[in-house]
C-alpha positions, 0 to 999 in steps of 0.5 A, a space after each residue: 880613415 885618412 892619414 893625418 899630418 905629423 910633426 915630421 911632415 911639418 919639418 919636411 916642408 921647411 927649408 932651413 938653408 937660406 942666406 938670411 937665416 929664415 926657415 922658408 915654408 915650402 908648403 901651401 900658403 895663403 895669399 899674403 904669403 903665410 904658410 898653412 899647415 893642418 896638424 893631426 885632426 886640428 883645423 888648418 893654422 898658420 905655419 909660423 904659429 905651429 913653429 912656436 908650438 913646436 918650440 914649446 911656447 903657447 901662442 893662445 890669445 897672442 899674435 906671432 910676430 916676425 922679427 925678420 918681416 918674412 911672412 913665410 919664415 918659420 924659424 922660432 928665433 925670428 918669431 916672438 909672441 905679442 899682442 895685436 897692439 904690438 903687431 900694429 906698432 911693429 907695422 908702423 915702426 917698420 913702415 909697413 902700414 898705410 892708411 891709404 895705398 899709394 897711387 900706381 901708374 898704369 905701367 905699374 898696375 900692368 907689371 903687377 898683373 903680369 907678375 908671377 911673383 908672390 903677393 909678398 914679393 910684389 908688395 915689397 917691389 912696389 911698396 904696397 901691401 900684399 893685400 893691395 897687390 892681390 886686389 890689383 891682380 884680381 882687378 878689384 883695384 884699378 878696374 879701369 886699367 887694361 
């Protein structure tokens, strides 16, 4: 039987020394920049949800929102529980939601494709969603740009 991750393993993957006060997740991440962690025999979950659980809060049937807007942050002081409606309102109020992505120049598309930054950083730099940055890099969007 293999070794399972513990609470100690979780905290080894966190950098608490950042100028923003964010606790950066150093472990594996999904394409949108959210940390991923598998505790014991449970299925893999988002690292910021584990931060809430390890802070003795129950996120069952709730969404964990980042007040800092840093998807890789696991600082419980930067996280709060809410509903999906709260999450959408938060996205709208902070200008992170677009029903239609903005148009990009061919030069911007090439810069995105050649970037080694995370999708989160690309999204912030070009004012697009993380998912849209992923689609551009994977040539799902802007297929005609070489």
